C-alpha positions in Angstrom: -2.2 -178.2 76.6 -1.6 -181.6 76.5 2.7 -182.8 76.5 3.9 -185.4 73.9 4.5 -188.2 76.1 6.7 -190.1 73.0 10.3 -190.7 73.1 12.4 -192.5 70.5 12.3 -196.0 71.2 15.5 -195.9 68.8 16.6 -197.1 65.8 15.5 -201.6 64.5 18.0 -203.7 64.1 18.2 -204.4 61.0 18.2 -201.1 59.6 21.4 -200.6 61.7 22.6 -204.2 60.7 22.9 -202.1 56.6 23.8 -198.9 57.9 20.8 -196.9 57.5 20.1 -196.2 61.7 19.7 -192.4 60.4 16.3 -192.8 58.5 14.6 -195.1 60.1 13.4 -194.8 63.9 11.4 -196.1 66.2 8.8 -193.5 68.4 7.0 -195.1 71.7 3.8 -193.9 72.8 2.3 -193.4 76.5 1.1 -197.3 76.3 4.5 -198.3 75.7 4.2 -200.2 72.3 6.3 -198.6 69.2 5.7 -197.3 65.8 8.0 -196.9 62.9 9.1 -194.2 61.6 11.0 -193.0 58.5 13.3 -189.7 58.3 11.9 -187.7 55.7 12.5 -184.0 53.5 10.6 -181.3 53.9 10.2 -180.8 51.1 8.4 -183.6 50.4 5.8 -183.6 53.2 3.1 -182.6 50.5 3.1 -185.7 48.3 3.1 -187.9 51.5 -0.4 -188.2 52.0 -2.1 -190.8 55.2 1.0 -190.5 57.3 1.2 -190.2 60.6 4.4 -186.6 61.1 6.2 -185.8 63.5 8.4 -182.7 63.3 11.9 -182.7 65.8 14.0 -180.5 67.3 17.9 -183.2 67.5 20.0 -183.1 70.8 23.4 -180.6 68.9 26.5 -180.1 70.6 26.7 -181.6 74.7 23.2 -182.2 74.5 24.0 -184.7 71.5 23.0 -187.1 74.0 19.4 -186.1 75.0 16.2 -187.3 73.6 14.6 -184.8 70.9 11.9 -182.1 71.3 8.9 -182.7 69.4 7.9 -179.5 68.0 4.8 -180.4 66.0 2.4 -183.2 65.9 -0.2 -184.6 63.2 -1.0 -186.0 60.3 -1.7 -185.6 56.7 -5.0 -186.9 55.3 -5.0 -189.0 51.8 -5.6 -185.0 49.7 -2.0 -183.9 51.4 -3.8 -182.0 53.9 -1.7 -180.9 57.1 -4.0 -181.1 60.2 -1.8 -181.6 63.8 -0.8 -179.0 65.9 2.9 -176.7 67.3 4.4 -177.8 70.6 6.6 -174.7 69.7 9.0 -172.3 67.7 10.0 -174.3 65.0 13.7 -173.5 64.2 15.1 -174.4 60.5 18.4 -175.8 62.5 18.4 -179.5 63.2 14.9 -180.0 62.7 14.0 -183.5 61.5 11.0 -184.5 59.9 9.6 -188.2 60.3 6.7 -189.7 58.5 4.5 -192.9 60.0 3.3 -194.7 56.7 2.2 -198.0 58.2 -1.4 -196.9 59.3 -3.9 -198.5 57.4 -7.0 -195.6 57.7 -8.0 -192.0 59.1 -8.8 -193.6 62.3 -5.4 -195.6 62.8 -3.4 -192.4 62.5 -5.6 -190.7 65.6 -5.2 -193.8 67.2 -1.5 -193.4 66.5 -1.2 -189.6 67.7 -3.6 -189.7 71.1 -0.7 -192.5 72.2 2.1 -190.1 70.9 0.7 -186.9 72.8 -0.6 -189.0 75.5 -3.7 -188.8 75.8 
């Protein structure tokens, strides 16, 4: 199985300037392109049609400055059905969901997912 090449590229300057750095984050793919994601509550995923979705485990304790660990990558189709793959167990603690809403169609979502997955 191909391991995703994604990595966090920080928060937008504008989000940091207004105190919302924790809500928005760039994730970079293998190409080096950055994609803007919004932090979303897990209980809202059924309402996020046509989004690219990442589920990550945030570092904790001594590793607080480490990189988040991706545990699920995929998309949500126009009917709210999730399509993707698990990359490991999804713990209940420190898990965050990130959604990208700027892909114009299924083809664009697939290209973003391929870039984030490094394939």
